[in-house]
N, CA, C and O atoms as a MOPAC input file, in Angstrom:
PM7 MOZYME 1SCF
protein

 N      0.84300 1    -1.18400 1     0.00000 1
 C      0.00000 1     0.00000 1     0.00000 1
 C      0.88400 1     1.24100 1     0.00000 1
 O      1.91400 1     1.28700 1     0.67300 1
 N      0.47300 1     2.23100 1    -0.75300 1
 C      1.19100 1     3.49700 1    -0.80600 1
 C      0.51400 1     4.50900 1     0.11200 1
 O     -0.69700 1     4.47200 1     0.32700 1
 N      1.32500 1     5.40500 1     0.64000 1
 C      0.84000 1     6.46300 1     1.52700 1
 C      1.17200 1     7.81300 1     0.90400 1
 O      2.15600 1     7.95500 1     0.17800 1
 N      0.35000 1     8.78000 1     1.19600 1
 C      0.47800 1    10.12800 1     0.64600 1
 C      0.29600 1    11.13400 1     1.77500 1
 O     -0.40400 1    10.86200 1     2.75000 1
 N      0.93000 1    12.30100 1     1.63900 1
 C      0.73800 1    13.37400 1     2.61600 1
 C      0.00000 1    14.51300 1     1.92800 1
 O      0.44000 1    15.02800 1     0.90000 1
 N     -1.12200 1    14.89400 1     2.50800 1
 C     -1.93500 1    15.97800 1     1.97100 1
 C     -1.52000 1    17.26600 1     2.66800 1
 O     -1.73400 1    17.42300 1     3.87000 1
 N     -0.92700 1    18.18700 1     1.91400 1
 C     -0.41600 1    19.41800 1     2.53200 1
 C     -1.53400 1    20.38400 1     2.91100 1
 O     -1.31700 1    21.27200 1     3.73600 1
 N     -2.71400 1    20.23700 1     2.33300 1
 C     -3.84400 1    21.10800 1     2.67200 1
 C     -4.48700 1    20.69000 1     3.98900 1
 O     -4.79300 1    21.52700 1     4.83800 1
 N     -4.68900 1    19.36900 1     4.15000 1
 C     -5.35400 1    18.87500 1     5.36200 1
 C     -4.36700 1    18.46700 1     6.44300 1
 O     -4.74300 1    18.27900 1     7.60000 1
 N     -3.07700 1    18.32700 1     6.05100 1
 C     -2.01300 1    17.88100 1     6.95200 1
 C     -2.28600 1    16.47200 1     7.48200 1
 O     -1.97800 1    16.15700 1     8.63100 1
 N     -2.86800 1    15.63600 1     6.62800 1
 C     -3.17500 1    14.26000 1     7.00200 1
 C     -2.54800 1    13.28200 1     6.02000 1
 O     -2.31900 1    13.60100 1     4.85300 1
 N     -2.27500 1    12.07800 1     6.52500 1
 C     -1.78200 1    10.99600 1     5.68700 1
 C     -2.97100 1    10.32300 1     5.03500 1
 O     -3.99700 1    10.07900 1     5.67000 1
 N     -2.81500 1    10.02700 1     3.75400 1
 C     -3.87500 1     9.36000 1     3.01000 1
 C     -3.30800 1     8.08700 1     2.38600 1
 O     -2.09400 1     7.94100 1     2.24300 1
 N     -4.19100 1     7.17800 1     2.02100 1
 C     -3.79500 1     5.95900 1     1.32900 1
 C     -4.31800 1     6.01700 1    -0.09600 1
 O     -5.01900 1     6.95700 1    -0.47200 1
 N     -3.97900 1     5.01700 1    -0.88100 1
 C     -4.49000 1     4.96100 1    -2.24900 1
 C     -6.02500 1     4.95900 1    -2.25100 1
 O     -6.65400 1     5.46500 1    -3.18000 1
 N     -6.60000 1     4.39700 1    -1.22600 1
 C     -8.05800 1     4.26800 1    -1.16000 1
 C     -8.77300 1     5.59400 1    -0.90700 1
 O     -9.90600 1     5.77900 1    -1.35100 1
 N     -8.12700 1     6.51000 1    -0.20100 1
 C     -8.80400 1     7.77300 1     0.13100 1
 C     -8.01100 1     9.00700 1    -0.30500 1
 O     -8.25900 1    10.11300 1     0.17500 1
 N     -7.06300 1     8.81100 1    -1.20900 1
 C     -6.17800 1     9.90400 1    -1.62700 1
 C     -6.93100 1    10.95400 1    -2.43000 1
 O     -7.73800 1    10.64100 1    -3.30500 1
 N     -6.64500 1    12.19800 1    -2.10900 1
 C     -7.17200 1    13.32000 1    -2.87600 1
 C     -6.55500 1    13.29500 1    -4.26500 1
 O     -5.39800 1    12.90700 1    -4.42500 1
 N     -7.29400 1    13.69100 1    -5.23500 1
 C     -6.80300 1    13.68300 1    -6.61900 1
 C     -6.47100 1    15.09500 1    -7.08700 1
 O     -6.88100 1    15.51500 1    -8.16900 1
 N     -5.73000 1    15.81200 1    -6.26800 1
 C     -5.35400 1    17.17800 1    -6.64500 1
 C     -3.86900 1    17.38400 1    -6.39400 1
 O     -3.15400 1    16.43500 1    -6.07100 1
 N     -3.41400 1    18.59300 1    -6.54000 1
 C     -1.99000 1    18.89700 1    -6.39100 1
 C     -1.54600 1    19.03500 1    -4.94700 1
 O     -0.38700 1    19.35900 1    -4.68800 1
 N     -2.44800 1    18.79400 1    -3.99600 1
 C     -2.11200 1    18.98700 1    -2.58400 1
 C     -1.47600 1    17.76600 1    -1.93400 1
 O     -1.26100 1    17.76500 1    -0.72200 1
 N     -1.17000 1    16.72600 1    -2.70700 1
 C     -0.61300 1    15.51500 1    -2.09500 1
 C      0.83900 1    15.31700 1    -2.52000 1
 O      1.22500 1    15.61600 1    -3.65000 1
 N      1.62000 1    14.81100 1    -1.59200 1
 C      3.01200 1    14.45900 1    -1.82900 1
 C      3.12700 1    12.94700 1    -1.68600 1
 O      2.49500 1    12.35400 1    -0.81100 1
 N      3.91400 1    12.33500 1    -2.52200 1
 C      4.09700 1    10.89900 1    -2.40900 1
 C      4.18300 1    10.26600 1    -3.77700 1
 O      4.24400 1    10.96600 1    -4.78800 1
 N      4.18900 1     8.99600 1    -3.81400 1
 C      3.84800 1     8.04300 1    -2.75700 1
 C      5.02800 1     7.74300 1    -1.83700 1
 O      6.18800 1     7.92700 1    -2.20700 1
 N      4.70800 1     7.28200 1    -0.64400 1
 C      5.67900 1     6.86000 1     0.35500 1
 C      5.38700 1     5.41800 1     0.73300 1
 O      4.24600 1     4.96000 1     0.66600 1
 N      6.44300 1     4.70600 1     1.13500 1
 C      6.29300 1     3.30000 1     1.48800 1
 C      5.60500 1     3.07600 1     2.82400 1
 O      4.91900 1     2.07200 1     3.01800 1
 N      5.79100 1     4.01800 1     3.74900 1
 C      5.20500 1     3.84500 1     5.07700 1
 C      4.40200 1     5.07700 1     5.47700 1
 O      4.59400 1     6.16800 1     4.94100 1
 N      3.51200 1     4.87700 1     6.41600 1
 C      2.71500 1     5.98400 1     6.93200 1
 C      3.61300 1     7.02100 1     7.60300 1
 O      3.37700 1     8.22300 1     7.48800 1
 N      4.63200 1     6.55200 1     8.29800 1
 C      5.56100 1     7.46300 1     8.97400 1
 C      6.33600 1     8.31100 1     7.96600 1
 O      6.53500 1     9.50600 1     8.18300 1
 N      6.77500 1     7.69300 1     6.86200 1
 C      7.46200 1     8.46500 1     5.82300 1
 C      6.54800 1     9.55500 1     5.26800 1
 O      6.98700 1    10.68400 1     5.04600 1
 N      5.29200 1     9.22000 1     5.04600 1
 C      4.33600 1    10.21000 1     4.53500 1
 C      4.12500 1    11.32600 1     5.55200 1
 O      4.06200 1    12.49900 1     5.18400 1
 N      4.01800 1    10.96800 1     6.81500 1
 C      3.79500 1    11.96400 1     7.86400 1
 C      4.95100 1    12.95300 1     7.94400 1
 O      4.75900 1    14.10700 1     8.32700 1
 N      6.14600 1    12.50300 1     7.58500 1
 C      7.34600 1    13.34500 1     7.65200 1
 C      7.74000 1    13.90600 1     6.28400 1
 O      8.89200 1    14.28500 1     6.07700 1
 N      6.80000 1    13.95900 1     5.36600 1
 C      7.07500 1    14.38300 1     3.99200 1
 C      7.66600 1    15.79200 1     3.92300 1
 O      8.62300 1    16.01900 1     3.18300 1
 N      7.11900 1    16.72400 1     4.67000 1
 C      7.61600 1    18.10200 1     4.59700 1
 C      9.04100 1    18.21900 1     5.12300 1
 O      9.85800 1    18.94200 1     4.55200 1
 N      9.34000 1    17.51600 1     6.20400 1
 C     10.69700 1    17.55000 1     6.75500 1
 C     11.68100 1    16.92100 1     5.78500 1
 O     12.79000 1    17.42700 1     5.60800 1
 N     11.28700 1    15.82100 1     5.15400 1
 C     12.15200 1    15.16600 1     4.16700 1
 C     12.38900 1    16.07200 1     2.97100 1
 O     13.51000 1    16.16500 1     2.47100 1
 N     11.35400 1    16.73000 1     2.51800 1
 C     11.49000 1    17.64600 1     1.38500 1
 C     12.42800 1    18.79200 1     1.73100 1
 O     13.24300 1    19.19600 1     0.90200 1
 N     12.32400 1    19.31800 1     2.93800 1
 C     13.20500 1    20.41300 1     3.36600 1
 C     14.65500 1    19.94700 1     3.41400 1
 O     15.55000 1    20.66700 1     2.96900 1
 N     14.89900 1    18.75400 1     3.94500 1
 C     16.26500 1    18.21600 1     3.99000 1
 C     16.82200 1    18.02600 1     2.58100 1
 O     17.96800 1    18.38200 1     2.30500 1
 N     16.01000 1    17.46800 1     1.70100 1
 C     16.45600 1    17.25900 1     0.32000 1
 C     16.78400 1    18.58300 1    -0.35500 1
 O     17.79200 1    18.69100 1    -1.05300 1
 N     15.95300 1    19.57300 1    -0.15500 1
 C     16.18300 1    20.88400 1    -0.76200 1
 C     17.48100 1    21.49400 1    -0.24700 1
 O     18.25500 1    22.04800 1    -1.02700 1
 N     17.72700 1    21.40000 1     1.05600 1
 C     18.96800 1    21.91800 1     1.62400 1
 C     20.18000 1    21.21100 1     1.02900 1
 O     21.17800 1    21.85300 1     0.69800 1
 N     20.09300 1    19.88800 1     0.89200 1
 C     21.19800 1    19.12100 1     0.32900 1
 C     21.44100 1    19.51100 1    -1.12300 1
 O     22.58500 1    19.72200 1    -1.52600 1
 N     20.38000 1    19.60800 1    -1.90300 1
 C     20.53500 1    19.97300 1    -3.31800 1
 C     21.07500 1    21.38900 1    -3.46800 1
 O     21.89000 1    21.64900 1    -4.35300 1
 N     20.63100 1    22.30400 1    -2.61600 1
 C     21.15400 1    23.67000 1    -2.66500 1
 C     22.64800 1    23.69500 1    -2.36500 1
 O     23.40700 1    24.41500 1    -3.01300 1
 N     23.06600 1    22.90100 1    -1.37300 1
 C     24.48400 1    22.82900 1    -1.02800 1
 C     25.28200 1    22.24300 1    -2.18700 1
 O     26.37300 1    22.72000 1    -2.50000 1
 N     24.73400 1    21.20700 1    -2.82300 1
 C     25.41600 1    20.62000 1    -3.97600 1
 C     25.51200 1    21.62800 1    -5.12600 1
 O     26.53700 1    21.70000 1    -5.80400 1
 N     24.45800 1    22.39600 1    -5.34200 1
 C     24.48700 1    23.42400 1    -6.38300 1
 C     25.54400 1    24.47800 1    -6.08900 1
 O     26.28200 1    24.89000 1    -6.98400 1
 N     25.61800 1    24.91900 1    -4.82500 1
 C     26.62100 1    25.92400 1    -4.45400 1
 C     28.02700 1    25.36900 1    -4.66800 1
 O     28.90900 1    26.06900 1    -5.16700 1
 N     28.23100 1    24.10700 1    -4.28900 1
 C     29.55000 1    23.49300 1    -4.46700 1
 C     29.88200 1    23.38600 1    -5.94800 1
 O     31.01300 1    23.66600 1    -6.34500 1
 N     28.93200 1    22.99200 1    -6.76000 1
 C     29.16000 1    22.87000 1    -8.19400 1
 C     29.45000 1    24.22800 1    -8.81000 1
 O     30.35000 1    24.36100 1    -9.63900 1
 N     28.69400 1    25.22600 1    -8.40900 1
 C     28.92400 1    26.58700 1    -8.92900 1
 C     30.30600 1    27.07700 1    -8.51800 1
 O     30.97600 1    27.74500 1    -9.30500 1
 N     30.74600 1    26.76000 1    -7.30600 1
 C     32.07300 1    27.14500 1    -6.85100 1
 C     33.16500 1    26.46600 1    -7.66700 1
 O     34.16500 1    27.09600 1    -8.00900 1
 N     32.98100 1    25.18500 1    -7.98200 1
 C     33.94500 1    24.46200 1    -8.80500 1
 C     33.95800 1    25.03000 1   -10.21500 1
 O     35.01500 1    25.14100 1   -10.83600 1
 N     32.79400 1    25.38700 1   -10.71600 1
 C     32.68600 1    25.95500 1   -12.05700 1
 C     33.43100 1    27.29000 1   -12.12400 1
 O     34.12300 1    27.57300 1   -13.10200 1
 N     33.28300 1    28.11900 1   -11.06100 1
 C     33.95700 1    29.41100 1   -11.02300 1
 C     35.47100 1    29.24200 1   -11.01400 1
 O     36.18400 1    30.07200 1   -11.58000 1
 N     35.97700 1    28.18200 1   -10.38200 1
 C     37.41300 1    27.94600 1   -10.32200 1
 C     37.98700 1    27.61100 1   -11.69300 1
 O     39.15900 1    27.87300 1   -11.96300 1
 N     37.15900 1    27.03100 1   -12.55500 1
 C     37.61900 1    26.65300 1   -13.89900 1
 C     37.73300 1    27.86600 1   -14.81400 1
 O     38.50500 1    27.84100 1   -15.77300 1
 N     36.99300 1    28.90700 1   -14.54000 1
 C     36.97300 1    30.09100 1   -15.40800 1
 C     38.19400 1    30.95600 1   -15.26000 1
 O     38.30800 1    31.98200 1   -15.93000 1

């Protein structure tokens, strides 16, 4: 079963009761993963931003 996090209602949903709009994040393997969707997204964004800054810094060194 897949789990989804609804950012509008702040509730975890399953395939059986999932909203069919843009307010859901997922799918996630576990209910806990879905419940922590926003925190995971924030961590991923921070990591990707850091990687982008590092790449841009390396690119500047080549110029």
